[in-house]
C-alpha positions in Angstrom: 80.5 65.4 90.3 82.3 68.7 89.6 82.3 69.7 93.3 84.2 66.6 94.3 87.0 67.0 91.7 90.4 67.5 93.1 93.5 69.2 91.8 97.1 68.4 92.7 98.9 71.1 94.6 102.0 72.0 92.6 103.3 74.9 94.7 102.4 77.1 97.6 103.1 80.6 96.5 102.1 82.3 99.7 99.5 82.1 102.5 96.7 83.1 100.2 97.8 81.7 96.8 98.6 78.2 95.5 99.4 76.7 92.1 97.6 73.5 91.2 97.4 71.1 88.3 94.2 69.5 87.0 95.1 65.7 86.7 92.7 65.2 83.8 93.6 68.1 81.6 97.1 69.0 83.0 96.0 72.6 82.9 97.6 74.8 85.6 95.7 77.1 87.9 96.2 79.7 90.5 93.8 79.4 93.5 93.2 82.4 95.7 91.6 82.4 99.1 92.4 83.7 102.6 94.7 81.2 104.3 94.5 78.7 101.5 98.3 78.4 101.2 98.9 78.1 104.9 96.2 75.4 105.3 97.5 73.4 102.3 101.0 72.9 103.6 101.8 69.2 103.7 98.9 68.4 101.4 99.1 66.9 98.0 95.6 67.6 96.8 92.8 70.1 97.2 89.1 69.7 96.5 87.6 72.2 94.1 84.7 72.5 96.5 87.0 73.7 99.3 85.2 76.7 100.8 88.5 78.6 101.2 88.8 79.0 97.4 87.6 82.5 96.5 88.8 82.5 92.8 90.4 80.3 90.2 92.6 81.6 87.5 93.9 79.4 84.6 97.5 80.4 83.8 97.4 79.9 80.1 94.4 82.2 79.7 96.4 85.3 79.7 100.1 84.7 79.6 102.5 81.7 79.2 102.7 79.3 82.1 106.5 79.5 82.1 106.4 83.2 82.7 104.5 82.7 86.0 106.6 79.7 87.1 109.9 81.6 86.5 108.5 84.6 88.4 107.6 82.5 91.4 110.9 80.7 91.5 112.9 84.0 91.5 110.9 85.9 94.1 111.9 86.1 97.8 109.2 84.4 99.9 109.4 87.3 102.3 108.5 89.7 99.4 105.5 87.5 98.5 104.3 87.7 102.2 104.6 91.5 102.3 102.8 91.7 98.9 100.0 89.6 100.2 99.6 91.9 103.3 99.5 94.9 101.0 96.9 93.3 98.8 94.8 92.4 101.8 95.0 96.1 102.9 94.0 97.2 99.4 90.9 95.0 99.5 90.0 96.2 102.9 90.5 99.9 102.1 88.8 99.9 98.7 86.2 97.3 99.6 86.5 95.4 96.3 88.0 92.2 94.9 91.4 92.5 93.2 92.7 91.4 89.8 94.4 88.0 90.2 97.5 89.2 88.3 98.4 91.5 91.2 99.6 88.5 93.3 102.4 88.2 90.7 102.9 91.7 89.4 103.2 93.4 92.8 105.8 91.1 94.4 107.8 91.3 91.1 107.7 95.1 91.3 108.7 95.1 95.0 111.6 92.8 94.5 113.0 94.9 91.7 112.6 98.1 93.7 114.4 96.5 96.6 117.2 95.4 94.3 117.6 99.0 93.0 117.5 100.5 96.4 120.0 98.0 97.9 122.4 98.8 95.1 122.2 102.5 95.4 120.3 103.0 92.2 118.1 106.0 92.0 114.3 105.6 91.5 113.0 108.6 89.6 109.3 109.1 89.0 108.5 111.9 86.6 104.8 111.3 87.1 104.8 111.6 90.9 102.8 114.8 91.2 100.2 113.8 88.6 99.9 110.4 90.3 99.2 112.0 93.7 96.5 114.2 92.1 94.8 111.5 90.0 95.0 108.7 92.6 94.9 110.2 96.1 93.5 107.2 97.9 95.7 104.8 96.1 98.7 107.0 97.0 97.7 106.9 100.6 97.5 103.1 100.6 100.8 103.0 98.8 102.4 105.1 101.5 101.2 102.6 104.0 102.6 99.8 101.9 106.0 101.6 101.7 106.1 101.7 105.5 105.4 98.0 105.6 108.2 97.3 103.1 110.6 99.6 104.8 110.0 98.1 108.3 110.4 94.5 107.0 113.5 94.9 104.9 115.2 97.8 106.7 115.3 100.0 103.6 113.8 103.5 103.4 111.3 103.8 100.5 111.5 107.1 98.6 108.5 109.1 97.6 109.1 108.4 93.9 108.7 104.7 94.6 105.5 105.3 96.6 104.1 106.9 93.3 104.8 103.7 91.4 103.3 101.6 94.2 100.2 103.8 93.9 99.8 102.7 90.2 100.0 99.1 91.3 97.3 99.7 93.9 95.0 101.3 91.3 95.7 98.4 88.9 94.8 95.9 91.7 91.1 96.8 91.3 90.9 98.4 87.8 90.9 97.0 84.3 94.0 99.0 83.2 97.4 97.5 83.6 100.2 99.4 85.3 101.8 99.9 81.9 98.6 101.5 80.6 98.5 103.7 83.8 102.1 104.8 83.2 101.2 105.7 79.6 98.1 107.6 80.7 100.0 109.5 83.4 102.9 110.2 81.0 100.6 111.6 78.5 99.1 113.9 81.1 102.6 115.0 82.0 103.4 115.8 78.4 100.2 117.8 78.2 101.2 119.9 81.2 104.7 120.5 79.7 103.1 121.5 76.4 100.9 124.1 78.2 104.0 125.5 80.0 105.9 125.8 76.8 103.0 127.4 75.0 102.4 129.9 77.7 106.0 130.4 78.5 105.4 130.1 82.3 105.6 127.3 84.8 102.3 126.0 86.2 101.9 126.0 90.0 101.4 122.4 91.1 99.7 123.4 94.3 97.0 125.3 92.5 93.5 123.8 92.9 92.7 124.7 89.3 95.9 122.8 88.2 94.6 119.7 90.1 91.2 120.0 88.4 92.9 120.3 85.0 95.1 117.2 85.5 92.1 115.2 86.7 90.0 116.4 83.8 92.8 115.5 81.3 93.0 112.0 82.8 89.2 111.7 82.4 89.4 112.8 78.8 92.1 110.1 78.1 90.1 107.4 79.9 87.0 108.3 77.9 88.9 108.0 74.7 90.4 104.6 75.8 86.9 103.3 76.4 85.4 105.1 73.4 82.9 107.1 75.5 81.7 110.4 74.2 80.5 113.6 75.9 78.0 116.3 74.7 78.8 119.9 75.3 75.8 122.2 74.5 77.8 125.4 74.8 80.8 124.6 72.7 80.0 127.5 70.3 79.9 130.0 73.2 83.1 128.7 74.6 84.9 129.1 71.2 83.7 132.7 71.1 84.2 133.7 74.7 87.5 131.9 75.4 89.3 132.0 72.0 92.8 131.7 73.5 91.9 128.8 75.8 90.0 127.1 73.0 92.9 127.4 70.6 95.3 125.9 73.2 92.8 123.1 73.9 92.6 122.4 70.2 96.4 122.1 70.1 96.3 119.7 73.1 93.7 117.7 71.3 96.1 117.2 68.4 98.8 116.0 70.8 96.4 113.5 72.3 95.1 112.3 69.0 98.7 111.8 67.7 99.6 109.8 70.8 96.4 107.7 71.0 95.6 107.5 67.3 92.0 108.6 67.8 89.8 111.6 67.1 88.7 114.1 69.8 85.4 115.9 69.4 84.9 119.6 69.7 82.7 118.9 72.7 85.7 117.5 74.6 87.9 120.5 73.4 85.3 122.8 74.8 85.4 121.3 78.3 89.2 121.4 78.1 89.0 125.1 77.3 87.0 125.8 80.4 89.7 124.2 82.6 92.5 126.1 80.8 90.6 129.4 81.1 90.2 128.9 84.9 93.9 127.9 85.2 95.1 131.2 83.8 92.8 133.5 85.7 94.6 135.7 88.3 94.2 134.5 91.8 
């Protein structure tokens, strides 16, 4: 019976994560479940019907097994414990399951950040402001995570690093990887810089219309990533009424198209023009 099948426990990664091997197929798995690692200490086998198992994840489905094994062997167990606590907080705050990869990606990121901070290496996040605007709840959770890391390891965590942690928090529950989020946020940042160069003036980051523009640009990019289209019934009126904003929006569309290798409809350009027009209105 499938429910009575057992797997050999290969390694306890943390309190909530263990590595196992199927004795019949020799496939390796990661098992997730609250307290599963703690309860499995001293055991050689675990039943696949164990009620503590919340999720199974076969290692060779996504990335090579060696990559995960090397990662686990080189991570400080204390870092793994802190990462688990952060993930539990993410699940509680966001009320949703997390992507299994976060149990590996987050401790890896934390350990590298600690290495840089311990060795006096600066952490510079050029996307900090846009990250705070686009992911406010994730940033709040990341700030809590930074306090946990700082208290455990006795190292102050700078705000720039909180921004990077926020991307990991978002990646915990989303389909986009941290790399994709960095690319998205970087593109938004380049759009902002292009607007500033075109207008010859700096944009005020504390302006509410600026926040709306950044959030809208992120939404545009995400729609393009997922091939979703919008309909704008007043695009002709926008082109006539806001010619300057529409022209700038068209230039921005070319920038996005070049970066993402995809076309942007005039409907999207029209909505961008609305946000640009608002942004440059006197307050």
